C-alpha positions in Angstrom: 164.8 106.0 70.8 165.4 106.8 67.0 161.5 106.4 66.5 160.6 108.7 69.5 163.1 111.2 68.3 161.4 111.3 64.5 157.8 111.6 66.3 159.4 114.8 68.0 160.8 116.1 65.1 157.4 115.6 63.3 155.8 117.3 66.5 158.2 120.4 66.1 157.8 120.4 62.2 153.6 120.5 63.0 153.9 123.1 65.5 156.0 125.3 63.4 153.7 125.0 60.5 150.8 125.5 62.8 152.0 128.8 64.3 154.1 130.2 61.4 151.2 132.0 59.9 149.7 133.3 63.0 153.3 134.6 63.9 153.4 136.3 60.2 150.2 137.7 60.7 150.6 139.1 63.8 154.1 140.6 62.6 152.3 142.2 59.4 149.7 143.5 61.8 152.4 145.0 63.8 154.0 146.5 60.8 151.0 147.9 59.3 150.0 149.6 62.7 153.7 151.1 62.9 153.2 151.9 59.4 150.3 153.7 60.2 151.6 155.7 63.3 154.6 156.9 60.9 152.1 157.8 58.1 149.8 159.5 60.7 149.0 163.0 61.6 152.1 164.8 63.2 151.7 168.3 65.3 150.3 170.1 67.7 146.0 169.1 68.8 144.9 171.8 71.4 142.9 170.2 74.1 140.6 171.6 77.1 139.3 169.6 80.3 137.7 169.9 83.5 139.6 169.0 86.8 138.5 165.1 88.0 140.2 165.3 91.6 140.1 162.3 93.8 142.2 160.9 96.7 145.2 160.4 94.5 145.1 163.9 93.0 143.4 166.8 94.5 144.3 169.3 91.7 142.2 167.2 89.7 144.5 167.1 86.3 147.0 164.4 87.2 144.5 161.8 85.5 144.4 163.5 82.2 148.0 164.6 82.1 148.9 161.2 82.4 147.0 160.4 79.7 148.3 163.1 77.4 151.9 161.9 78.2 151.2 158.3 77.5 149.6 159.0 74.0 152.4 161.3 73.2 154.7 158.6 73.8 152.8 156.2 71.7 152.5 158.5 68.9 156.0 160.4 68.4 155.5 163.6 66.7 151.9 164.5 68.0 152.0 167.2 70.9 148.8 167.9 73.0 148.7 171.7 74.1 146.6 171.0 77.2 145.0 174.0 78.9 142.9 173.1 82.1 139.2 175.1 82.8 137.5 175.3 86.1 134.7 174.1 87.4 133.4 178.0 88.1 133.8 179.3 84.8 134.7 176.2 82.1 130.9 175.8 80.8 131.1 179.7 80.2 134.3 179.6 78.5 133.4 176.6 76.3 130.1 178.3 75.3 131.7 181.6 74.3 134.4 179.5 72.6 131.9 178.2 70.6 129.8 181.1 69.7 133.6 183.0 68.6 134.5 179.9 66.7 137.7 179.6 68.5 137.4 176.4 70.2 140.3 173.7 71.2 140.5 170.8 68.8 139.5 168.2 71.5 137.0 169.3 74.5 134.6 168.0 77.0 130.9 167.4 75.7 127.6 166.5 77.1 123.9 166.3 75.6 123.2 169.9 76.0 126.7 171.2 74.4 125.9 168.7 71.6 122.5 170.1 70.9 123.7 173.9 71.3 126.7 173.8 69.2 126.2 170.4 66.9 127.3 172.8 63.9 130.8 173.2 65.4 131.1 169.8 66.4 132.8 166.5 64.2 130.4 163.9 63.7 132.5 160.7 64.9 130.1 157.8 63.9 132.6 156.7 60.8 135.3 156.3 63.4 133.1 154.4 65.7 133.4 150.6 64.8 130.3 148.1 65.5 132.6 146.5 68.0 133.4 149.6 69.9 129.5 150.5 70.1 128.7 147.1 71.5 131.1 147.6 74.6 129.3 150.2 75.9 125.7 150.1 78.1 122.7 151.0 76.5 121.6 154.6 75.8 125.4 155.6 76.6 125.9 156.9 73.0 122.5 158.2 72.6 123.6 160.8 75.4 126.1 162.2 73.1 124.3 161.9 69.6 121.5 163.7 67.8 119.8 161.4 65.2 122.0 159.1 63.7 125.2 161.0 64.4 127.5 160.4 67.5 129.5 163.8 68.3 131.5 162.3 71.5 132.9 159.3 73.3 131.7 159.0 76.8 134.3 158.7 80.1 131.6 158.1 82.5 128.2 158.7 83.8 126.6 160.8 86.6 123.5 162.5 88.0 122.3 164.6 91.1 122.2 162.8 94.4 121.7 163.8 98.0 124.7 163.7 100.2 124.2 163.1 103.9 126.3 163.9 107.1 125.8 160.9 109.0 127.0 162.3 112.1 124.1 164.9 112.4 121.5 162.3 111.5 123.1 160.2 114.3 123.4 162.9 116.9 119.8 163.6 116.3 118.8 160.0 116.4 117.3 160.2 112.9 117.5 157.0 110.7 119.2 157.2 107.6 117.2 156.3 104.0 117.5 152.3 103.8 119.7 151.5 100.9 119.4 155.2 99.8 115.3 155.4 99.8 112.8 157.3 101.5 109.6 159.1 100.8 108.9 162.7 101.1 107.2 162.6 104.5 110.3 160.7 105.8 112.6 163.0 104.2 110.9 166.0 105.5 110.6 164.7 109.1 114.5 164.3 108.8 115.3 168.0 107.7 112.7 169.3 110.1 114.7 167.1 113.1 118.1 168.2 112.2 117.4 171.9 111.6 118.5 173.8 114.3 117.3 177.9 114.4 120.3 179.5 116.2 120.9 182.8 115.7 124.8 182.0 116.3 125.1 178.8 115.1 122.3 177.6 112.7 122.0 174.1 111.1 119.9 173.4 108.0 118.7 170.4 106.6 119.3 170.7 103.2 121.4 172.9 100.7 120.2 173.0 97.1 122.7 174.8 94.5 120.4 177.0 92.5 122.5 178.5 89.8 121.9 178.8 86.4 122.6 175.2 84.3 121.8 173.4 87.7 119.7 170.4 87.5 119.5 170.3 91.4 115.9 171.2 91.5 114.4 168.8 89.1 114.1 165.7 91.4 111.9 167.7 93.8 110.1 169.2 90.8 109.3 165.9 89.3 108.6 164.1 92.8 104.8 163.8 92.1 105.3 162.5 88.3 105.1 166.1 86.7 106.5 166.1 83.1 109.0 168.5 81.9 108.3 168.4 78.3 105.6 166.3 76.1 104.5 165.7 72.8 107.1 168.5 71.6 106.0 171.1 74.0 106.8 172.6 77.7 104.7 170.4 79.9 105.4 171.5 83.6 102.2 172.5 85.0 99.0 171.0 86.1 97.9 169.5 89.4 101.0 166.9 89.6 103.6 170.1 89.1 101.8 172.4 91.4 101.9 170.0 94.0 105.7 169.4 94.0 106.7 172.7 93.5 104.5 173.5 96.8 106.5 171.0 98.4 109.7 173.0 97.7 108.3 176.4 98.6 107.3 174.6 101.9 110.6 173.5 102.6 112.0 177.2 102.1 109.2 178.7 103.8 106.8 176.9 105.8 109.6 174.9 107.4 112.5 177.1 106.7 115.0 173.5 106.6 116.5 175.3 103.2 119.9 176.8 103.8 119.1 180.3 102.7 122.8 180.1 100.6 121.1 177.8 98.3 119.2 180.9 96.8 122.4 182.9 96.3 123.6 180.7 93.3 127.2 180.3 94.7 127.9 176.6 94.3 131.4 177.0 96.0 129.9 178.5 99.1 127.1 176.3 99.6 129.5 173.2 99.1 131.8 175.1 102.1 128.6 175.1 104.5 128.2 171.6 103.9 131.6 170.3 104.0 133.8 172.9 106.0 131.3 174.5 108.3 129.1 171.6 108.6 125.9 173.7 108.9 123.8 171.8 106.4 122.8 168.1 106.9 122.2 167.2 103.3 123.4 168.6 100.0 122.2 168.0 96.6 125.2 167.8 94.0 126.3 165.9 91.1 127.3 162.4 92.0 130.9 162.5 91.0 131.5 164.8 93.7 131.8 161.5 95.7 135.6 161.5 94.9 136.2 164.7 96.6 134.2 164.0 99.8 136.0 160.6 99.8 139.4 162.1 99.5 138.6 164.8 102.5 137.2 161.8 104.6 140.7 159.6 104.2 142.3 162.8 105.3 140.2 163.4 108.2 139.0 166.3 107.1 135.5 165.5 107.1 132.8 163.3 108.4 131.1 160.3 107.8 128.9 160.5 104.5 126.2 158.5 102.8 124.2 159.0 99.8 120.6 159.0 99.0 118.4 159.5 96.4 115.9 162.4 95.9 112.5 161.4 98.1 109.7 160.0 96.1 106.5 161.1 96.1 103.0 160.0 94.2 105.5 159.0 91.3 106.9 156.3 93.9 110.1 156.7 91.9 113.1 159.0 92.6 113.0 160.6 89.0 115.4 163.3 88.2 117.0 165.0 84.7 120.7 165.4 84.1 122.9 165.5 80.8 124.1 162.0 82.6 126.9 161.6 80.5 130.7 163.1 80.4 132.4 162.9 77.3 135.1 164.3 74.9 133.9 165.7 71.4 136.1 166.6 68.5 136.0 170.3 66.5 135.1 170.2 62.7 138.4 169.9 60.6 138.9 169.4 56.9 142.1 167.6 57.9 141.4 164.0 57.9 144.7 162.6 59.1 144.1 165.2 62.2 140.6 164.1 62.7 141.8 160.4 63.1 144.2 161.3 65.5 142.2 163.3 67.8 139.6 160.5 67.7 142.5 158.1 68.7 143.2 160.8 71.6 139.5 160.7 73.0 139.3 156.9 72.4 142.6 156.4 74.1 141.4 158.8 77.3 137.9 156.8 77.7 139.4 153.3 77.5 140.4 152.8 81.2 136.9 152.5 82.7 138.4 151.1 86.0 139.7 154.4 86.4 136.6 156.3 85.8 135.5 154.8 89.2 138.4 156.5 91.1 137.1 160.2 89.6 133.6 159.3 91.1 131.7 158.4 87.5 129.9 155.5 86.6 131.7 153.2 84.2 130.4 153.6 80.4 131.2 150.1 79.3 129.8 146.8 79.9 131.2 144.5 82.5 133.0 146.6 85.1 131.6 145.4 88.4 131.0 148.4 91.2 131.8 146.9 94.7 131.7 150.1 96.7 128.3 150.5 98.3 127.8 154.5 98.0 129.1 153.9 94.0 126.1 151.0 93.6 123.6 153.5 94.6 124.8 156.2 92.4 124.8 153.7 89.7 121.1 153.0 90.6 120.2 156.7 90.6 122.0 157.2 87.0 119.2 154.5 86.0 116.3 156.8 87.6 117.7 159.9 85.4 116.0 161.3 82.2 118.1 163.1 79.8 117.2 166.7 79.2 114.8 167.3 76.1 116.4 168.0 72.8 114.6 171.3 72.5 116.1 174.8 71.4 114.6 176.6 74.1 115.5 174.0 76.9 118.6 176.1 78.3 116.6 179.2 78.7 113.2 177.4 80.2 115.5 175.4 82.9 117.5 178.8 84.0 114.0 180.4 83.9 112.5 177.8 86.1 115.4 178.2 88.3 114.8 182.1 88.8 111.5 182.1 89.5 111.1 179.4 91.9 113.6 181.3 93.9 111.6 184.5 93.3 108.9 182.1 94.8 110.7 181.4 97.6 111.7 185.1 98.5 108.3 186.5 97.7 106.1 184.0 99.3 104.0 183.3 96.2 102.0 179.9 95.8 102.9 176.8 93.6 100.2 177.8 91.3 101.1 181.6 90.7 104.8 180.7 90.2 104.1 177.6 87.7 101.3 179.8 86.0 103.9 182.4 85.8 106.6 180.3 84.1 103.9 178.9 81.5 103.4 182.4 80.2 106.6 183.6 79.9 107.6 180.0 77.9 104.9 180.8 75.9 103.4 177.5 75.3 
């Protein structure tokens, strides 16, 4: 009995000696972290963000407000002065803030904003550890980088997809695209069949929001394999570009399947045509809008819907262009402690990648499994999406293409006329 007790005592001593260094190390780490918090920045951090509505938060701001509250609890003495910005004029407000140099400390960014306003943005490359970089899916950080510098941390990925009113398709006995894929002929036939040219209550096949800054058109313009930018120059001309654009012009003119509201550039109005008035069978929109659609459906305010890719043409792939990644950046500042705290804030916001799925975004980090079928399609669509060219003229050229295509539709021009006209205006 005494011998057993002795061995038990030895075991306790051994476990104590083995565990003690780990315990002391963890205590030191905790103390060091506590000291870091005590010595870190105290003060106000201004922060703007767009709404992220989903079924538990129709306003779209509860997600970020909860993050802010949790962050302030973790770092006493830090106050986040949050200002919501709207989907309607938020981008213009950001651009105006950039141009006047009156930015908030933390704000949403994508590749376009990084390219246009990098001189106002704080590179965060030195804050991001190798371990953190390895957590992200390939190409994600590149979508918020220029050359070797990282200018933001990514929250989620998105692209443009086609949302479908299943009820209209099924009423007309039109097959839905298998696994979201359809070629141009299948797509066009479907749009023609669902279109009803009734003066009192017309139904249109497709809505394409053609407002400045939109990327909704490019999935059709790249249908036959045309390139937008190649070897440092504008490249959207030639047979493939003409063939793709002619299909768009035919959809609007010859077949009249495009809702005319598309040409007004009013995104909200076209959204209502699809969701509220139900007179548009399919709508091109940014993929995170799935969260809003799902919320409306769960509340019994929306038809059953589905997700499809852009139709394929000669290229055989549903390619498109989009900034692709939504993230957060930091304004340049000489106060290193403040910058460190701002980096902690954006890292804190983006770390919950399971929560990102609820917002309609594809997670940016590895190992997050997507179970829902519609979100799987969106994840696949992101893989077919190219980033906009890193070109100083890109914003103006993108808007020029949208305006000239709208003109071409209204004035009955040929694709060749429109393409050649754009080429001359671009001057390359």
